[in-house]
C-alpha beads as a LAMMPS data file, in Angstrom:
LAMMPS data file: protein, C-alpha beads

278 atoms
277 bonds

1 atom types
1 bond types

-500.0 500.0 xlo xhi
-500.0 500.0 ylo yhi
-500.0 500.0 zlo zhi

Masses

1 110.0

Atoms # bond

1 1 1 -323.228 -304.690 139.690
2 1 1 -325.080 -305.128 136.440
3 1 1 -326.464 -308.376 135.731
4 1 1 -328.480 -308.998 132.568
5 1 1 -330.656 -312.346 132.255
6 1 1 -331.731 -312.867 128.720
7 1 1 -334.326 -315.435 127.323
8 1 1 -333.312 -317.471 124.109
9 1 1 -335.361 -316.506 121.197
10 1 1 -336.951 -319.875 121.262
11 1 1 -338.608 -319.266 124.727
12 1 1 -338.927 -315.370 124.182
13 1 1 -341.077 -315.889 121.181
14 1 1 -343.829 -317.171 123.745
15 1 1 -344.171 -313.833 125.198
16 1 1 -345.836 -312.546 121.830
17 1 1 -349.050 -314.575 122.924
18 1 1 -348.331 -314.987 126.631
19 1 1 -346.697 -311.788 127.826
20 1 1 -347.827 -311.513 131.512
21 1 1 -347.134 -315.267 132.026
22 1 1 -343.670 -315.285 130.512
23 1 1 -342.578 -312.028 132.118
24 1 1 -343.806 -312.969 135.495
25 1 1 -341.640 -316.038 135.238
26 1 1 -339.011 -314.115 134.022
27 1 1 -338.898 -311.913 136.984
28 1 1 -339.402 -314.677 139.688
29 1 1 -336.525 -316.914 137.808
30 1 1 -334.120 -314.204 137.892
31 1 1 -335.046 -313.263 141.554
32 1 1 -334.652 -316.884 142.920
33 1 1 -331.327 -317.291 140.813
34 1 1 -329.780 -314.286 142.449
35 1 1 -331.271 -314.651 145.886
36 1 1 -330.399 -318.292 146.471
37 1 1 -327.114 -317.937 144.995
38 1 1 -325.972 -315.150 147.443
39 1 1 -327.269 -316.808 150.480
40 1 1 -325.150 -319.805 150.020
41 1 1 -322.285 -319.286 152.840
42 1 1 -319.647 -320.670 150.559
43 1 1 -320.357 -317.664 148.007
44 1 1 -321.451 -314.691 150.029
45 1 1 -323.688 -315.926 152.750
46 1 1 -325.978 -312.834 152.853
47 1 1 -329.479 -311.514 151.905
48 1 1 -329.230 -309.117 148.930
49 1 1 -331.482 -306.890 147.461
50 1 1 -331.544 -305.727 143.952
51 1 1 -333.578 -303.548 141.572
52 1 1 -334.817 -305.085 138.037
53 1 1 -335.695 -303.454 134.872
54 1 1 -337.570 -305.383 131.966
55 1 1 -336.632 -304.698 128.233
56 1 1 -338.871 -306.452 125.729
57 1 1 -336.980 -305.335 122.671
58 1 1 -333.321 -305.060 121.016
59 1 1 -332.129 -302.108 119.152
60 1 1 -333.596 -303.185 115.917
61 1 1 -336.881 -303.549 117.699
62 1 1 -337.006 -307.353 117.393
63 1 1 -338.631 -308.930 120.255
64 1 1 -335.774 -309.804 122.688
65 1 1 -336.891 -310.152 126.493
66 1 1 -334.054 -309.523 128.872
67 1 1 -334.020 -308.302 132.621
68 1 1 -331.228 -305.582 133.774
69 1 1 -330.745 -305.980 137.272
70 1 1 -328.781 -303.530 139.530
71 1 1 -327.193 -305.742 142.434
72 1 1 -325.171 -304.262 145.398
73 1 1 -321.898 -305.597 145.992
74 1 1 -322.915 -307.423 149.421
75 1 1 -325.721 -307.898 151.458
76 1 1 -326.931 -308.290 155.310
77 1 1 -325.951 -311.284 157.185
78 1 1 -328.261 -313.908 158.005
79 1 1 -328.667 -313.145 161.406
80 1 1 -329.307 -309.533 160.412
81 1 1 -326.372 -308.400 162.557
82 1 1 -323.807 -306.957 159.935
83 1 1 -322.937 -306.089 156.293
84 1 1 -321.158 -308.693 154.315
85 1 1 -319.309 -307.202 151.218
86 1 1 -318.045 -308.948 148.185
87 1 1 -314.617 -310.451 148.793
88 1 1 -313.693 -309.883 144.988
89 1 1 -314.567 -307.449 142.163
90 1 1 -315.896 -310.156 140.256
91 1 1 -319.493 -310.109 141.857
92 1 1 -320.007 -312.430 144.564
93 1 1 -319.238 -315.580 142.672
94 1 1 -315.394 -316.806 143.079
95 1 1 -315.286 -318.931 139.987
96 1 1 -317.166 -318.879 136.684
97 1 1 -320.320 -316.657 137.891
98 1 1 -321.959 -316.309 134.693
99 1 1 -321.822 -320.209 133.970
100 1 1 -323.630 -320.935 137.518
101 1 1 -326.024 -318.020 137.334
102 1 1 -326.927 -319.294 133.644
103 1 1 -327.567 -322.933 134.695
104 1 1 -329.722 -321.979 137.798
105 1 1 -331.841 -319.078 135.932
106 1 1 -332.535 -321.801 133.043
107 1 1 -333.518 -324.185 135.631
108 1 1 -335.900 -322.266 137.405
109 1 1 -337.487 -320.676 134.322
110 1 1 -338.128 -323.892 132.545
111 1 1 -339.506 -325.370 135.629
112 1 1 -342.342 -322.580 136.158
113 1 1 -342.849 -322.732 132.245
114 1 1 -343.766 -326.454 132.574
115 1 1 -345.779 -325.792 135.321
116 1 1 -347.767 -323.011 133.641
117 1 1 -348.370 -325.269 130.496
118 1 1 -349.580 -328.252 132.688
119 1 1 -351.968 -325.755 134.266
120 1 1 -353.491 -324.353 131.151
121 1 1 -352.084 -321.094 131.712
122 1 1 -350.538 -320.664 128.395
123 1 1 -352.182 -320.179 125.027
124 1 1 -350.879 -320.749 121.652
125 1 1 -352.496 -319.371 118.160
126 1 1 -350.975 -318.984 114.781
127 1 1 -347.685 -320.094 114.009
128 1 1 -347.415 -321.387 117.725
129 1 1 -350.406 -323.504 117.651
130 1 1 -348.702 -326.844 117.644
131 1 1 -347.006 -326.105 120.852
132 1 1 -350.428 -326.642 122.514
133 1 1 -349.757 -330.512 122.135
134 1 1 -347.815 -331.904 125.155
135 1 1 -345.215 -333.627 122.746
136 1 1 -344.347 -330.566 121.094
137 1 1 -344.137 -328.601 124.053
138 1 1 -341.923 -331.161 125.522
139 1 1 -339.607 -331.274 122.560
140 1 1 -339.356 -327.155 122.984
141 1 1 -338.524 -327.977 126.648
142 1 1 -336.162 -330.423 125.913
143 1 1 -334.226 -328.085 123.287
144 1 1 -334.120 -325.182 125.793
145 1 1 -332.882 -327.199 128.626
146 1 1 -330.137 -327.994 126.253
147 1 1 -329.195 -324.339 125.393
148 1 1 -326.692 -322.067 127.106
149 1 1 -328.887 -319.370 128.581
150 1 1 -327.217 -315.718 128.444
151 1 1 -326.611 -314.217 132.032
152 1 1 -323.920 -311.270 131.558
153 1 1 -322.242 -309.950 134.967
154 1 1 -320.995 -306.303 133.950
155 1 1 -318.370 -304.757 135.970
156 1 1 -319.306 -302.407 139.018
157 1 1 -320.876 -299.068 138.127
158 1 1 -318.466 -296.986 139.979
159 1 1 -320.523 -294.766 142.451
160 1 1 -324.227 -293.904 143.312
161 1 1 -324.139 -291.046 140.758
162 1 1 -323.748 -293.718 137.751
163 1 1 -326.283 -296.270 138.968
164 1 1 -328.842 -293.357 139.110
165 1 1 -328.044 -292.113 135.670
166 1 1 -328.449 -295.523 134.415
167 1 1 -331.802 -296.156 136.300
168 1 1 -333.048 -292.890 134.891
169 1 1 -332.297 -293.864 131.325
170 1 1 -333.493 -297.337 131.483
171 1 1 -336.841 -296.456 133.466
172 1 1 -337.982 -293.527 131.558
173 1 1 -337.848 -293.922 127.942
174 1 1 -339.805 -296.050 125.165
175 1 1 -338.304 -298.761 122.774
176 1 1 -336.956 -295.880 120.080
177 1 1 -336.052 -292.338 120.757
178 1 1 -336.650 -289.614 118.443
179 1 1 -332.919 -288.951 117.708
180 1 1 -332.389 -292.469 116.236
181 1 1 -335.458 -291.808 113.656
182 1 1 -333.548 -290.470 110.800
183 1 1 -336.245 -290.524 107.757
184 1 1 -340.048 -291.397 106.891
185 1 1 -340.131 -291.538 103.093
186 1 1 -342.446 -293.399 100.645
187 1 1 -344.048 -295.427 103.473
188 1 1 -340.570 -296.647 104.958
189 1 1 -338.887 -295.720 108.270
190 1 1 -335.162 -295.199 108.358
191 1 1 -333.327 -295.268 111.471
192 1 1 -330.133 -296.228 113.625
193 1 1 -329.393 -299.285 115.468
194 1 1 -326.609 -300.439 117.370
195 1 1 -325.150 -303.991 116.215
196 1 1 -323.697 -305.272 119.592
197 1 1 -322.682 -308.472 117.735
198 1 1 -320.304 -306.423 115.982
199 1 1 -318.721 -304.091 118.577
200 1 1 -321.819 -302.314 119.112
201 1 1 -321.394 -300.664 115.543
202 1 1 -323.936 -297.832 114.595
203 1 1 -325.731 -299.129 111.562
204 1 1 -328.996 -298.032 109.516
205 1 1 -332.120 -299.897 108.897
206 1 1 -335.064 -299.489 106.815
207 1 1 -338.497 -300.635 107.237
208 1 1 -341.939 -300.578 105.750
209 1 1 -344.000 -298.416 108.037
210 1 1 -346.315 -301.201 108.702
211 1 1 -343.476 -303.381 110.061
212 1 1 -342.035 -300.431 111.910
213 1 1 -345.268 -300.235 113.997
214 1 1 -345.409 -303.921 114.298
215 1 1 -342.237 -304.274 115.979
216 1 1 -342.504 -301.199 118.328
217 1 1 -346.256 -302.366 119.378
218 1 1 -344.707 -305.917 120.083
219 1 1 -342.335 -304.390 122.961
220 1 1 -345.653 -303.326 124.945
221 1 1 -345.931 -305.006 128.149
222 1 1 -349.672 -306.057 129.251
223 1 1 -352.008 -303.500 130.151
224 1 1 -352.424 -302.837 133.915
225 1 1 -349.308 -305.519 134.625
226 1 1 -348.274 -305.141 138.278
227 1 1 -346.585 -307.133 140.790
228 1 1 -345.557 -306.796 144.435
229 1 1 -342.616 -308.400 146.116
230 1 1 -341.570 -308.338 149.888
231 1 1 -338.418 -305.942 150.256
232 1 1 -336.409 -305.922 153.339
233 1 1 -335.117 -302.460 152.285
234 1 1 -338.484 -301.114 151.724
235 1 1 -340.004 -299.049 154.679
236 1 1 -343.624 -300.184 153.886
237 1 1 -342.488 -304.000 153.182
238 1 1 -343.829 -303.558 149.641
239 1 1 -341.845 -302.651 146.508
240 1 1 -343.177 -300.391 143.961
241 1 1 -343.907 -301.635 140.601
242 1 1 -344.901 -299.998 137.353
243 1 1 -346.847 -300.826 134.355
244 1 1 -347.955 -299.087 131.338
245 1 1 -351.739 -298.745 132.225
246 1 1 -353.182 -295.238 131.540
247 1 1 -355.303 -296.075 134.796
248 1 1 -354.170 -295.985 138.444
249 1 1 -353.366 -299.680 139.430
250 1 1 -352.162 -300.973 142.816
251 1 1 -349.885 -304.074 143.604
252 1 1 -351.563 -306.881 145.511
253 1 1 -351.370 -305.914 149.067
254 1 1 -349.481 -302.996 148.492
255 1 1 -350.749 -299.683 150.514
256 1 1 -349.556 -297.153 147.567
257 1 1 -350.141 -296.866 144.013
258 1 1 -347.614 -298.025 141.384
259 1 1 -345.550 -295.642 139.536
260 1 1 -346.545 -295.462 135.963
261 1 1 -343.795 -296.044 133.303
262 1 1 -344.610 -296.883 129.610
263 1 1 -343.039 -299.845 128.443
264 1 1 -340.971 -300.795 131.276
265 1 1 -341.440 -302.842 134.621
266 1 1 -339.502 -302.399 137.619
267 1 1 -339.232 -304.262 140.680
268 1 1 -337.356 -304.076 143.926
269 1 1 -336.954 -307.435 145.768
270 1 1 -334.976 -309.087 148.506
271 1 1 -334.259 -312.517 149.966
272 1 1 -337.757 -312.596 151.206
273 1 1 -339.111 -313.540 148.174
274 1 1 -337.204 -316.785 147.682
275 1 1 -339.594 -318.919 149.643
276 1 1 -342.356 -317.692 148.219
277 1 1 -341.301 -318.003 144.450
278 1 1 -339.610 -321.473 144.762

Bonds

1 1 1 2
2 1 2 3
3 1 3 4
4 1 4 5
5 1 5 6
6 1 6 7
7 1 7 8
8 1 8 9
9 1 9 10
10 1 10 11
11 1 11 12
12 1 12 13
13 1 13 14
14 1 14 15
15 1 15 16
16 1 16 17
17 1 17 18
18 1 18 19
19 1 19 20
20 1 20 21
21 1 21 22
22 1 22 23
23 1 23 24
24 1 24 25
25 1 25 26
26 1 26 27
27 1 27 28
28 1 28 29
29 1 29 30
30 1 30 31
31 1 31 32
32 1 32 33
33 1 33 34
34 1 34 35
35 1 35 36
36 1 36 37
37 1 37 38
38 1 38 39
39 1 39 40
40 1 40 41
41 1 41 42
42 1 42 43
43 1 43 44
44 1 44 45
45 1 45 46
46 1 46 47
47 1 47 48
48 1 48 49
49 1 49 50
50 1 50 51
51 1 51 52
52 1 52 53
53 1 53 54
54 1 54 55
55 1 55 56
56 1 56 57
57 1 57 58
58 1 58 59
59 1 59 60
60 1 60 61
61 1 61 62
62 1 62 63
63 1 63 64
64 1 64 65
65 1 65 66
66 1 66 67
67 1 67 68
68 1 68 69
69 1 69 70
70 1 70 71
71 1 71 72
72 1 72 73
73 1 73 74
74 1 74 75
75 1 75 76
76 1 76 77
77 1 77 78
78 1 78 79
79 1 79 80
80 1 80 81
81 1 81 82
82 1 82 83
83 1 83 84
84 1 84 85
85 1 85 86
86 1 86 87
87 1 87 88
88 1 88 89
89 1 89 90
90 1 90 91
91 1 91 92
92 1 92 93
93 1 93 94
94 1 94 95
95 1 95 96
96 1 96 97
97 1 97 98
98 1 98 99
99 1 99 100
100 1 100 101
101 1 101 102
102 1 102 103
103 1 103 104
104 1 104 105
105 1 105 106
106 1 106 107
107 1 107 108
108 1 108 109
109 1 109 110
110 1 110 111
111 1 111 112
112 1 112 113
113 1 113 114
114 1 114 115
115 1 115 116
116 1 116 117
117 1 117 118
118 1 118 119
119 1 119 120
120 1 120 121
121 1 121 122
122 1 122 123
123 1 123 124
124 1 124 125
125 1 125 126
126 1 126 127
127 1 127 128
128 1 128 129
129 1 129 130
130 1 130 131
131 1 131 132
132 1 132 133
133 1 133 134
134 1 134 135
135 1 135 136
136 1 136 137
137 1 137 138
138 1 138 139
139 1 139 140
140 1 140 141
141 1 141 142
142 1 142 143
143 1 143 144
144 1 144 145
145 1 145 146
146 1 146 147
147 1 147 148
148 1 148 149
149 1 149 150
150 1 150 151
151 1 151 152
152 1 152 153
153 1 153 154
154 1 154 155
155 1 155 156
156 1 156 157
157 1 157 158
158 1 158 159
159 1 159 160
160 1 160 161
161 1 161 162
162 1 162 163
163 1 163 164
164 1 164 165
165 1 165 166
166 1 166 167
167 1 167 168
168 1 168 169
169 1 169 170
170 1 170 171
171 1 171 172
172 1 172 173
173 1 173 174
174 1 174 175
175 1 175 176
176 1 176 177
177 1 177 178
178 1 178 179
179 1 179 180
180 1 180 181
181 1 181 182
182 1 182 183
183 1 183 184
184 1 184 185
185 1 185 186
186 1 186 187
187 1 187 188
188 1 188 189
189 1 189 190
190 1 190 191
191 1 191 192
192 1 192 193
193 1 193 194
194 1 194 195
195 1 195 196
196 1 196 197
197 1 197 198
198 1 198 199
199 1 199 200
200 1 200 201
201 1 201 202
202 1 202 203
203 1 203 204
204 1 204 205
205 1 205 206
206 1 206 207
207 1 207 208
208 1 208 209
209 1 209 210
210 1 210 211
211 1 211 212
212 1 212 213
213 1 213 214
214 1 214 215
215 1 215 216
216 1 216 217
217 1 217 218
218 1 218 219
219 1 219 220
220 1 220 221
221 1 221 222
222 1 222 223
223 1 223 224
224 1 224 225
225 1 225 226
226 1 226 227
227 1 227 228
228 1 228 229
229 1 229 230
230 1 230 231
231 1 231 232
232 1 232 233
233 1 233 234
234 1 234 235
235 1 235 236
236 1 236 237
237 1 237 238
238 1 238 239
239 1 239 240
240 1 240 241
241 1 241 242
242 1 242 243
243 1 243 244
244 1 244 245
245 1 245 246
246 1 246 247
247 1 247 248
248 1 248 249
249 1 249 250
250 1 250 251
251 1 251 252
252 1 252 253
253 1 253 254
254 1 254 255
255 1 255 256
256 1 256 257
257 1 257 258
258 1 258 259
259 1 259 260
260 1 260 261
261 1 261 262
262 1 262 263
263 1 263 264
264 1 264 265
265 1 265 266
266 1 266 267
267 1 267 268
268 1 268 269
269 1 269 270
270 1 270 271
271 1 271 272
272 1 272 273
273 1 273 274
274 1 274 275
275 1 275 276
276 1 276 277
277 1 277 278
């Protein structure tokens, strides 16, 4: 299955000044949502693993943090004795899976966000400076808590070949590929983009070169940004992570170096992380 967790714009903009904190919270909240939901006996009752890929941009190069997750159609029974498959083709949730995942994702993310604020781990400057005040931050928190957060569950991929093709496309590319660039004239860049709000219609957009570069740069992840997670399906017990650092970097407690990927970060996780990320 393909599950996408998206941050609302009011929260996503915090990543411009706090990318490491916000993206770490995004990964951990999505992981907790999937793992704790799957382990419930009334739903699946199994420990699952999944692969998650961070995208920080949209087709128009605006900041748009969202997490693509590839989730298997089942998991290992809690006693480790057998495989439990999904009973239905609508993921492992019988009714309204998107609403349940959305509520749990929102709750988990906002709890971690408030904890980071109270610990002084977040910085606010410029247009966001007022959020350093507890009352203004609480107002943002309350607004976000009333919103419907977008979690989209897409149909099954239809085979391992399609999964590999999908992963290769999403982990080995940058914010915009060369074929989408149409022209550079008089200091303005013209490029193609898909408007998913209007049936993925292909459109053209023209930006000043400086604005184009600003949007492109805003999609970059923090330098040497790596993390590790325990994985039941990983032989070494440590899942490889990736970052955009030019120098080698290692996830904490990992025995092998991280894979270097520009502007994307991947993480493989399993039910063992649920207790450590709560």
